[in-house]
C-alpha positions, 0 to 999 in steps of 0.5 A, spaced: 500 500 500 502 506 497 502 512 502 500 518 498 503 525 498 499 529 504 499 535 500 497 532 493 491 529 491 489 523 488 491 525 481 497 528 483 495 535 483 497 540 488 493 540 494 489 546 497 495 547 502 500 547 497 496 552 493 496 556 499 503 555 501 505 558 494 500 563 494 503 566 501 510 565 497 508 569 491 505 575 496 511 575 500 515 576 493 510 581 491 511 585 498 518 585 497 518 588 490 512 593 492 516 596 498 522 596 493 518 600 487 515 605 492 522 607 495 524 608 488 518 612 486 519 616 492 527 617 491 525 619 483 520 624 486 524 627 490 530 628 485 525 631 480 520 635 484 525 637 490 532 637 487 530 638 480 535 633 478 532 627 475 536 621 474 531 617 469 527 619 463 519 619 463 518 613 460 522 609 465 519 612 471 512 611 468 514 603 467 516 603 475 509 606 476 505 601 472 509 595 475 507 598 482 499 599 480 499 591 477 502 588 483 497 592 487 491 590 483 493 583 484 495 583 491 490 589 494 491 587 501 498 590 499 495 597 498 497 603 503 494 610 504 501 612 503 503 609 496 504 613 490 498 610 487 493 612 492 494 620 490 487 620 487 482 615 490 475 615 493 469 619 491 467 626 490 466 630 497 459 633 498 463 638 502 469 640 506 470 639 514 473 644 518 480 644 521 482 648 527 490 650 526 494 648 532 498 654 531 495 660 527 497 661 520 498 669 521 498 674 515 504 678 514 505 686 515 508 689 508 513 694 506 514 698 500 521 699 499 527 701 502 525 706 507 519 702 510 524 696 510 529 700 514 523 702 519 521 695 520 528 693 521 529 699 526 523 696 530 526 689 531 532 692 533 529 696 538 525 690 541 531 685 541 536 691 543 541 688 539 542 687 531 546 681 531 541 677 527 540 674 520 535 674 515 532 669 510 529 671 504 525 668 498 520 670 493 513 671 495 509 666 491 502 668 489 498 662 490 494 659 496 497 657 503 496 650 506 498 646 512 500 639 511 500 635 518 504 628 518 504 623 523 509 618 524 512 620 517 506 619 513 501 625 510 495 625 515 491 632 514 492 637 509 488 644 510 487 651 507 489 657 511 482 659 512 481 665 517 488 663 520 485 659 525 481 655 522 481 652 515 478 647 510 480 640 510 482 638 503 487 632 504 484 628 498 486 634 493 492 635 496 494 628 495 494 629 488 500 634 488 506 630 486 510 635 490 507 633 496 511 627 499 506 622 502 511 619 506 517 623 509 524 621 507 527 620 514 530 614 517 527 616 524 521 621 522 518 625 528 511 623 531 508 629 529 509 635 525 506 641 521 509 644 514 506 650 511 507 651 504 504 655 498 500 651 492 501 655 485 500 654 478 505 655 473 505 660 468 506 654 463 500 650 466 496 656 466 497 657 459 496 650 457 489 649 461 486 656 458 488 653 451 484 647 452 478 651 455 479 656 449 479 650 444 473 647 447 469 654 447 469 654 455 470 661 459 478 662 460 480 663 467 483 669 469 489 668 473 494 662 475 493 664 483 485 664 483 485 658 478 490 654 483 485 656 489 479 654 485 483 647 483 484 645 490 477 646 492 474 642 487 469 637 491 472 631 486 480 630 487 480 627 480 479 635 477 484 637 482 489 632 479 488 634 472 490 641 474 498 640 474 499 644 481 505 645 484 508 647 491 514 650 495 514 649 502 516 655 506 516 654 514 516 648 519 510 649 523 510 645 530 514 639 531 512 633 536 517 628 538 524 631 535 528 637 538 526 643 534 532 646 529 535 653 532 534 657 525 529 657 520 534 656 515 536 649 518 529 647 518 528 649 511 534 644 509 531 639 514 525 639 510 528 639 504 532 632 506 525 630 508 523 630 501 519 637 501 520 642 495 524 648 497 524 654 493 532 654 490 532 662 490 531 663 498 537 666 501 540 668 508 543 675 509 547 678 515 545 685 513 538 689 511 542 692 506 543 685 502 536 684 504 534 690 500 538 689 494 535 682 493 528 684 494 530 690 488 533 684 484 527 680 484 522 686 483 526 687 476 526 680 474 520 677 477 517 676 469 523 671 468 520 666 473 516 660 471 511 662 476 507 669 479 510 672 485 508 679 488 513 680 493 519 677 497 518 674 504 523 676 509 524 673 516 529 673 522 533 667 521 533 665 529 527 661 531 528 663 538 528 671 536 522 669 533 519 667 539 521 673 543 519 678 538 512 674 538 506 677 534 502 684 534 495 683 532 495 677 526 502 679 524 508 676 526 513 682 528 519 677 526 517 677 519 514 682 513 513 682 506 516 687 501 511 688 496 512 689 489 509 696 486 501 695 484 500 694 477 496 699 474 491 699 468 486 705 464 479 703 464 472 706 463 469 709 469 461 707 468 458 710 474 460 712 481 455 708 486 454 708 493 454 703 498 451 703 505 455 700 511 452 697 518 453 703 521 449 707 516 455 710 513 455 712 505 461 710 501 462 711 494 465 706 489 467 706 482 463 701 477 468 700 472 469 697 465 472 690 467 480 690 466 485 686 468 490 689 473 494 686 478 493 679 476 485 679 477 479 682 473 477 688 476 470 691 475 469 695 482 474 699 486 474 704 492 473 711 492 474 712 499 470 718 500 467 725 497 473 729 499 477 724 495 473 724 489 473 732 489 480 732 491 482 728 484 476 731 480 474 724 479 467 724 474 463 718 472 464 717 464 471 718 465 477 714 463 481 712 470 487 709 472 486 703 476 491 699 481 490 694 486 494 697 492 498 692 495 496 687 490 489 687 494 484 692 494 482 695 487 482 703 487 482 709 482 488 713 482 485 718 478 482 720 471 486 721 465 484 728 464 487 728 457 481 724 455 476 728 458 477 734 453 471 736 450 466 732 454 462 736 459 462 731 465 458 732 471 461 733 478 459 727 483 455 729 489 453 725 495 445 723 494 440 726 499 437 720 501 439 713 502 439 709 496 436 703 500 431 706 504 430 713 502 431 716 508 434 723 508 442 723 509 445 726 514 452 729 514 457 729 520 462 735 518 467 733 523 468 726 520 467 728 513 461 722 513 455 722 510 450 717 513 443 714 513 440 715 520 435 710 519 437 704 524 431 700 521 434 700 514 435 693 511 442 694 509 444 696 516 441 690 519 443 685 514 451 688 515 450 688 522 447 681 522 453 679 518 458 682 523 455 679 529 455 672 526 462 673 524 468 669 527 471 675 530 464 676 534 459 671 536 462 666 531 455 663 529 458 658 523 453 657 517 451 665 516 454 669 511 452 675 507 447 671 503 443 668 508 443 675 512 440 678 506 435 673 505 433 673 513 432 681 513 429 681 506 424 676 508 422 679 515 425 674 519 430 678 522 429 685 524 434 686 530 439 682 532 435 678 538 430 676 532 436 671 531 435 667 537 427 666 535 429 663 529 428 656 531 421 658 532 420 659 525 423 652 523 417 650 518 417 657 515 425 657 514 424 650 511 420 652 505 426 657 503 430 654 497 437 651 499 435 650 506 434 643 509 433 639 515 440 638 516 442 645 515 437 648 520 440 643 525 447 645 524 445 653 524 440 652 530 446 648 534 451 654 533 446 659 535 445 656 541 452 655 542 453 662 541 449 664 547 455 661 551 460 666 548 464 671 553 462 678 554 468 681 550 465 677 544 458 680 544 461 687 545 465 686 538 458 683 535 454 689 538 458 694 533 459 699 538 463 705 535 471 705 536 470 698 539 475 693 536 477 686 539 483 689 544 478 694 547 472 689 547 477 685 552 479 691 556 472 693 557 469 686 559 475 684 563 475 691 567 467 691 568 466 683 569 459 683 566 454 687 562 450 690 568 456 694 571 459 696 564 452 699 562 452 703 568 459 706 568 460 713 567 465 715 561 470 717 566 470 710 569 471 707 562 476 712 560 480 710 567 481 703 563 489 703 561 489 704 553 482 707 553 481 715 551 476 720 552 473 719 545 472 711 545 470 712 552 464 717 550 462 712 544 461 706 549 458 710 554 453 713 549 452 707 546 449 704 552 445 710 554 441 710 547 434 707 548 434 702 542 441 699 544 439 698 551 432 695 549 436 690 544 441 688 550 435 687 554 432 682 549 439 678 548 439 677 556 431 675 555 434 670 550 439 667 554 445 670 551 451 670 556 453 677 559 459 676 563 466 675 562 471 670 565 475 675 570 479 670 574 485 674 572 482 680 576 485 679 583 491 674 580 498 675 583 500 679 577 495 684 577 498 691 575 505 688 574 509 689 568 513 682 566 518 681 561 521 674 559 528 673 556 532 667 554 530 660 552 525 657 557 525 650 558 517 649 561 514 654 556 514 657 549 514 664 548 506 664 547 505 660 553 508 664 558 505 670 555 498 667 555 500 665 562 502 672 565 495 675 562 491 670 565 494 671 571 492 679 571 499 682 568 502 685 562 507 682 558 512 687 556 517 686 550 522 691 553 525 692 560 523 699 564 523 702 571 516 699 571 518 692 570 516 688 576 521 682 574 524 679 569 523 671 568 530 669 565 532 662 561 538 661 558 541 667 554 537 673 554 544 677 555 541 684 553 535 684 557 538 681 563 543 686 563 538 692 563 534 689 568 541 689 573 542 696 571 535 699 573 535 695 579 529 690 576 529 683 579 531 677 575 528 670 577 529 664 573 524 658 572 525 655 578 524 661 583 518 663 578 515 656 580 516 656 587 513 663 588 507 662 584 506 654 584 498 655 587 497 659 580 500 654 575 495 648 576 
């Protein structure tokens, strides 16, 4: 009797176990080759996109990708999210989710020429109290700023800048851009990191895209910047993939699990090694004169580049000095942008129209024959006010010079008087009645302002509603200009307090086009959440004259609640540090006004919060000015600044006789020396913790 082979059947064919074993061997062989192919493709992507030094031809590169696609098709279990084949995947999105930026994506201040650059440099030197620092300069790409987050070396989340604090999650679209590495070329990548860059469309790609659209009889795109931005916000990633977008990385954001570099230039070199494309034109300089020469050079040569630029970004190289300088408003003190002169064009001024703002002020603006200027098609432009129009003698039916100031705000520079010859054009006059509600216009000679005094003017209500629900105020997501206008026009909102009665009109709202159950559910949830916003956000939303974010915070912190603030005299308000008599009188008058007082009462009845977290009042640092210098081990620059403010103190950038004490880490020589000269106490972190331990939970 013959014993049969246990892995063969009676006919001698391979058994199921034998087939499984062979399949396993095939899978392991495929896994090894897939890993090898992915490594080769990432290597050649880096050589092509980052170093601009390809080592193989396009056909050879395509062959590597085809082989990888074939293996992943045969063995789908080997597909991973960071595979080069997965750049375009999935179904089109219905909408973009929101992403909260861990660190704000700040804007930049601008300088226009050597004189303003010198003033910026002098301010930095004055704050640092020394001038031995270097700069890094690079062309300012005219594209769309993005945030890229990596987890353990793999691309995880990509978002737009948005409002600087919150952007849109466009990860699937960003994965289609070949220049963005899906996996870092680092042997030991950090646990987490953020990289910031600018996505752009090259001039050649823009020309190719428009040539295709012209051949198809479609409307042409206006400029590369807007086209790139629109391409990134496509709901279908496949559309984004077809647009040929590119990227330059310009900053390392936050970093977890790896010691941070000391200089911006070192960070950029490290990012280049990790696989990111860095602008090869970026340079480090030691003097502000070298910086100015670099900026002037590229102002003259900007047309030579294959992409659009609108200036040069200038940064302090030392990251520690960046932390010391901090920010003012939404702009970092350690960086600025040398903006190139605005482009100008001549066009026909069809009419001078007037808009009405949320405070009733009438503002004239130009209705133009559309003209391409400063990289965009411009059909309207600001005329500022009547005095500006009269000074320049601008008249409807004129040919006028238009520019985009700072490449941002279109404005009329003046008329082309030589083309007016022989034509009798009427001088512009402000309207006698409001163009929206017909109420007689009033004039304030002291402020040269014309305004509609009718608080029930629909446009004022709509603008006020848009402001109240905005992110800087009550932050009620889901509102905006369009919805605000609709609610006012239909009579759903006649005053701000009507917002909180909208849930009672659910069935009526559902009858409106474009508004469904889910939209209302989100809107009502956001309305309810807005009731819990602190007092300072409400004060911003109430559109009090002269009251912005900082003033609102000062009022809320000092008075603590709405009732105390409403009963305060102008003298009591003016006693707050930083508030002058004009602002104090405006705040006092606002709350004495019967209509404004009635609105506050209705908001109270609706359940809107009317107090502020005043835990900082009476804190250990109340009335104290505190300076930090050197490298601290326990806190970042922003963290110690927030801590001092939370505990009632003022965080100062320079040492003076009024400084309570200086918190000193490693280094910080000049501030330490000045403190010792003035007799100001200097303490280290251990002493700081020991003194204020009960407040540092």
